[in-house]
C-alpha positions as CSV (number, residue, x, y, z in Angstrom):
1,M,45.8,54.8,112.1
2,S,46.8,57.8,113.8
3,E,48.6,61.2,112.1
4,S,52.2,60.5,112.7
5,D,51.4,56.8,110.9
6,Q,50.0,58.2,108.2
7,R,52.8,60.6,108.0
8,L,55.5,57.9,108.2
9,F,53.2,56.0,105.1
10,F,53.7,58.9,103.0
11,L,56.9,59.9,103.7
12,L,58.2,56.4,102.9
13,Q,56.2,56.6,99.7
14,R,57.7,59.7,99.0
15,A,61.1,59.5,100.0
16,A,61.2,56.1,97.6
17,H,59.9,57.7,94.7
18,R,62.7,61.0,94.8
19,L,65.0,58.6,95.2
20,R,64.2,56.1,92.7
21,L,63.4,58.4,90.4
22,D,67.2,60.1,91.3
23,A,69.2,56.6,91.4
24,D,67.1,55.4,87.8
25,R,68.4,58.5,85.4
26,R,72.3,57.8,87.3
27,C,72.2,54.3,86.4
28,L,70.2,54.8,82.9
29,A,73.4,57.6,82.1
30,A,75.9,55.1,83.6
31,A,75.1,52.1,82.6
32,G,72.0,52.4,80.6
33,I,69.7,50.9,83.1
34,T,67.4,51.2,85.6
35,T,67.3,50.3,89.2
36,A,64.5,47.5,88.9
37,Q,67.0,45.6,86.1
38,L,70.0,46.7,87.9
39,G,68.4,44.9,91.3
40,A,67.9,41.8,89.2
41,L,71.5,41.9,87.4
42,F,73.1,42.1,91.3
43,A,70.7,39.1,92.4
44,V,71.7,36.8,89.0
45,H,75.5,38.1,89.5
46,E,75.4,36.7,93.3
47,R,74.3,33.2,92.1
48,A,76.9,31.3,90.8
49,G,75.8,28.9,88.6
50,G,72.6,31.0,87.7
51,I,69.3,31.3,89.2
52,T,65.9,30.2,87.9
53,Q,63.0,33.2,87.9
54,R,61.1,31.9,90.2
55,E,64.1,32.4,92.4
56,L,65.1,35.9,91.3
57,A,61.0,36.2,91.7
58,R,61.8,35.9,95.8
59,T,64.7,37.5,95.9
60,L,63.1,40.5,94.7
61,G,60.0,40.6,96.3
62,L,58.4,40.2,93.2
63,R,55.6,38.3,91.5
64,E,57.1,35.6,89.2
65,S,54.8,37.3,85.6
66,A,56.6,40.5,86.9
67,V,60.6,38.6,86.8
68,T,59.5,36.8,83.5
69,A,58.7,40.0,81.9
70,L,61.7,41.7,83.5
71,A,64.2,38.7,82.4
72,G,62.6,38.7,79.3
73,R,63.8,42.3,78.7
74,L,66.9,41.8,80.1
75,A,67.9,38.9,78.2
76,A,66.9,40.8,74.4
77,A,69.3,43.6,75.5
78,G,72.0,40.9,75.7
79,L,72.2,41.4,79.7
80,L,71.2,37.6,80.6
81,T,71.6,34.5,79.1
82,R,68.8,32.0,79.5
83,R,69.0,28.2,79.6
84,A,66.8,24.8,80.5
85,H,67.3,24.0,84.0
86,P,69.0,20.6,84.1
87,D,66.4,19.0,86.9
88,E,63.0,20.7,86.3
89,H,61.4,20.6,83.0
90,R,59.6,23.8,82.6
91,A,62.1,25.9,84.7
92,V,64.9,28.3,83.0
93,V,68.1,29.4,85.1
94,L,69.4,32.9,84.5
95,E,72.8,33.9,84.0
96,L,74.7,36.9,83.7
97,S,76.4,38.0,79.8
98,A,79.5,39.6,79.6
99,A,77.0,42.6,78.7
100,G,75.6,42.5,82.1
101,L,78.8,42.3,83.8
102,A,79.7,45.6,82.1
103,A,76.3,47.4,83.2
104,L,77.4,46.1,86.8
105,H,80.4,47.3,86.7
106,A,79.6,50.8,84.9
107,A,76.8,51.2,87.2
108,R,78.8,50.4,90.5
109,P,80.2,54.1,90.6
110,E,76.9,55.6,90.3
111,I,75.3,53.6,93.4
112,D,78.4,54.4,95.2
113,R,78.4,58.2,94.8
114,F,74.5,58.2,95.8
115,N,75.1,56.3,99.0
116,A,78.2,58.8,99.8
117,E,76.0,61.7,99.1
118,M,72.9,60.1,101.4
119,R,75.6,59.2,104.1
120,A,77.2,62.7,103.6
121,R,73.2,64.1,104.2
122,L,72.5,61.8,107.5
123,G,75.9,61.5,108.8
124,D,77.2,58.0,109.6
125,R,74.7,57.5,112.3
126,H,71.4,58.2,110.8
127,F,73.0,56.7,107.4
128,T,73.9,53.8,109.6
129,L,70.4,53.7,111.6
130,T,68.2,54.3,108.6
131,A,70.1,51.5,106.6
132,N,69.2,48.7,109.5
133,A,65.6,50.3,110.0
134,L,64.5,49.8,105.8
135,H,66.7,46.3,106.1
136,A,64.2,45.9,109.0
137,L,61.3,46.6,107.1
138,A,62.4,45.1,104.0
139,Y,63.5,41.7,105.1
140,D,62.1,40.9,108.8
141,D,58.9,38.2,107.5
142,D,61.6,36.5,105.2
């Protein structure tokens, strides 16, 4: 691995860590949830009729065991509801509760501010290029 390859890996890791800490702090202050929880709530919200934990794991790129724990915490906090899947005996369908929807609405202005700050910091062109590059890295294998 070349030095520039190592540097890119390091920079991506460092940037992700710093941005996650900042976004988590903002989301916790605004809505009482972390960015991981916010991502799960957005994914559930996007699926009319609910989503199974297996589908949520696939959507978030996490192991099913991690999503089981995450969904459990969100349900215990009253942000998600669980119901038996109508066709799959062992599956559970997750749906957003009223409190979960309220948390999404509370976090949204903070996420919009965060993105606006990133756009101002990078400029429109670089913001778009960065978003496109990160999307390619995150989803090209899907």
